[in-house]
DRENGU-779689 format. One record per residue (C-alpha): residue number from 1; chain; x, y, z. Coordinates in nm, 4 decimals. Example, Ala and Ser with C-alpha at 12.3 -4.5 7.8 and 13.67 -1.06 7.14 Angstrom:
<recs>
> i/ch/c1/c2/c3
> 1/A/1.2300/-0.4500/0.7800
> 2/A/1.3670/-0.1060/0.7140
</recs>
This chain:
<recs>
> i/ch/c1/c2/c3
> 1/A/-0.0284/-0.7617/-0.5524
> 2/A/-0.2419/-0.8699/-0.2597
> 3/A/-0.1368/-0.6107/-0.0016
> 4/A/-0.3061/-0.2836/-0.1012
> 5/A/-0.1309/-0.1168/0.1927
> 6/A/0.1938/-0.1263/-0.0079
> 7/A/0.0672/0.0996/-0.2859
> 8/A/0.1850/0.4593/-0.2632
> 9/A/-0.0965/0.7137/-0.2932
> 10/A/-0.0842/0.9219/-0.6121
> 11/A/-0.0949/1.2460/-0.4131
> 12/A/0.0748/1.2730/-0.0765
> 13/A/-0.0067/1.5867/0.1169
> 14/A/0.0947/1.4843/0.4676
> 15/A/0.2946/1.2151/0.6406
> 16/A/0.2661/1.0217/0.9638
> 17/A/0.5652/1.0570/1.1935
> 18/A/0.7153/0.7255/1.0789
> 19/A/0.6648/0.7838/0.7040
> 20/A/0.9257/0.8991/0.4517
> 21/A/0.8482/1.0605/0.1132
> 22/A/1.0791/0.9058/-0.1508
> 23/A/1.1234/1.1290/-0.4556
> 24/A/1.3285/1.1709/-0.7704
> 25/A/1.5885/1.4451/-0.7553
> 26/A/1.8904/1.5758/-0.9380
> 27/A/2.2447/1.5412/-0.8091
> 28/A/2.2678/1.9161/-0.7411
> 29/A/1.9696/1.8979/-0.5047
> 30/A/1.7877/2.1757/-0.6895
> 31/A/1.4394/2.0696/-0.5798
> 32/A/1.2529/2.3097/-0.8080
> 33/A/0.9764/2.1016/-0.9653
> 34/A/0.7534/1.7988/-0.9360
> 35/A/0.7789/1.5714/-0.6341
> 36/A/1.1165/1.7246/-0.5472
> 37/A/0.9537/2.0651/-0.4968
> 38/A/0.6895/1.9052/-0.2734
> 39/A/0.9631/1.7266/-0.0784
> 40/A/1.1422/2.0578/-0.0284
> 41/A/0.8324/2.2575/0.0646
> 42/A/0.6592/2.0052/0.2886
> 43/A/0.8826/1.7130/0.3871
> 44/A/1.2229/1.8564/0.4767
> 45/A/1.4238/1.7990/0.1581
> 46/A/1.7386/2.0098/0.1787
> 47/A/1.8236/2.2409/-0.1103
> 48/A/2.1653/2.1367/-0.2390
> 49/A/2.1380/1.7734/-0.1214
> 50/A/2.0469/1.5462/-0.4123
> 51/A/2.0891/1.2047/-0.2527
> 52/A/1.9611/1.0229/0.0532
> 53/A/1.7686/1.0920/0.3685
> 54/A/1.6794/1.4513/0.4534
> 55/A/1.4047/1.5579/0.6880
> 56/A/1.1095/1.3277/0.6281
> 57/A/1.2136/1.2576/0.2703
> 58/A/1.4629/1.0478/0.0749
> 59/A/1.6120/1.1655/-0.2572
> 60/A/1.6976/0.9293/-0.5430
> 61/A/1.8756/1.1087/-0.8312
> 62/A/1.7106/1.0512/-1.1697
> 63/A/1.8362/1.3357/-1.3898
> 64/A/2.2011/1.2406/-1.4538
> 65/A/2.1731/0.9987/-1.7468
> 66/A/2.0078/0.6703/-1.8359
> 67/A/1.8356/0.4138/-1.6178
> 68/A/2.1703/0.2463/-1.5489
> 69/A/2.2839/0.5609/-1.3639
> 70/A/1.9757/0.5495/-1.1403
> 71/A/2.0090/0.1819/-1.0420
> 72/A/2.2907/0.2210/-0.7842
> 73/A/2.0922/0.4903/-0.6032
> 74/A/1.7806/0.2710/-0.5938
> 75/A/1.9911/-0.0168/-0.4564
> 76/A/2.1311/0.2177/-0.1900
> 77/A/1.7781/0.3282/-0.0996
> 78/A/1.6499/-0.0297/-0.0685
> 79/A/1.9393/-0.1148/0.1623
> 80/A/1.8654/0.1960/0.3685
> 81/A/1.4976/0.0985/0.3994
> 82/A/1.5927/-0.2561/0.5052
> 83/A/1.8100/-0.1100/0.7805
> 84/A/1.5296/0.1195/0.9028
> 85/A/1.2308/-0.1119/0.9578
> 86/A/1.0757/0.1422/1.1960
> 87/A/1.0083/0.3724/0.8963
> 88/A/0.7593/0.3333/0.6094
> 89/A/0.9009/0.4535/0.2774
> 90/A/0.6469/0.5923/0.0278
> 91/A/0.8123/0.5718/-0.3140
> 92/A/0.6688/0.8129/-0.5699
> 93/A/0.6956/0.7566/-0.9466
> 94/A/1.0592/0.8622/-0.9419
> 95/A/1.2004/0.9444/-1.2833
> 96/A/0.8579/0.9402/-1.4508
> 97/A/0.7951/1.3134/-1.4512
> 98/A/1.0547/1.5764/-1.5371
> 99/A/1.3279/1.3119/-1.5916
> 100/A/1.1186/1.1620/-1.8742
> 101/A/1.1357/0.7882/-1.8014
> 102/A/0.8400/0.5488/-1.8011
> 103/A/0.7259/0.3063/-1.5305
> 104/A/0.8370/0.0245/-1.7647
> 105/A/1.1913/0.1617/-1.7433
> 106/A/1.2057/0.2508/-1.3723
> 107/A/0.9907/-0.0106/-1.1953
> 108/A/1.2309/-0.3024/-1.2604
> 109/A/1.4931/-0.1179/-1.0557
> 110/A/1.2666/-0.1800/-0.7538
> 111/A/1.2382/-0.5579/-0.7979
> 112/A/1.4273/-0.6163/-0.4710
> 113/A/1.1779/-0.3902/-0.2889
> 114/A/0.8892/-0.6296/-0.3536
> 115/A/0.9774/-0.8335/-0.0433
> 116/A/1.0573/-0.5341/0.1793
> 117/A/0.7406/-0.4709/0.3812
> 118/A/0.8213/-0.1113/0.4777
> 119/A/0.8485/0.0074/0.1149
> 120/A/0.5376/0.1121/-0.0761
> 121/A/0.5466/0.1541/-0.4539
> 122/A/0.3212/0.3376/-0.7006
> 123/A/0.0470/0.1247/-0.8573
> 124/A/0.2017/0.1627/-1.2046
> 125/A/0.5322/0.0217/-1.0704
> 126/A/0.3458/-0.2777/-0.9204
> 127/A/0.1751/-0.3383/-1.2568
> 128/A/0.5142/-0.3648/-1.4274
> 129/A/0.6662/-0.5801/-1.1539
> 130/A/0.3751/-0.8240/-1.1575
> 131/A/0.3940/-0.8947/-1.5318
</recs>
């Protein structure tokens, strides 16, 4: 990938006013660990809300089954990002922590995001998508 500005930092500790922290969640919105806990503590994720925009964060459920159950939520997110070009969406390695998936499994779900300039992806997702 040529545009290094579209790589999500490995550790996000603060956001600019137009940035959104995109994290993996569970459908119950119990943001108790990993990036979900950070989203809840620092970026406005709402306890009990497991999907979508909340505060300065966006939840994509990853704990409800296989990759095929995550795909519709990723598609919904990409559509949301397309419709909000004034925001910059910083996608974390959703599903690759507590949920137990690998970048090889999750990154292909973001293929449509490659051409969306306001979505950044983790470097390990880019590596998979560029193969």
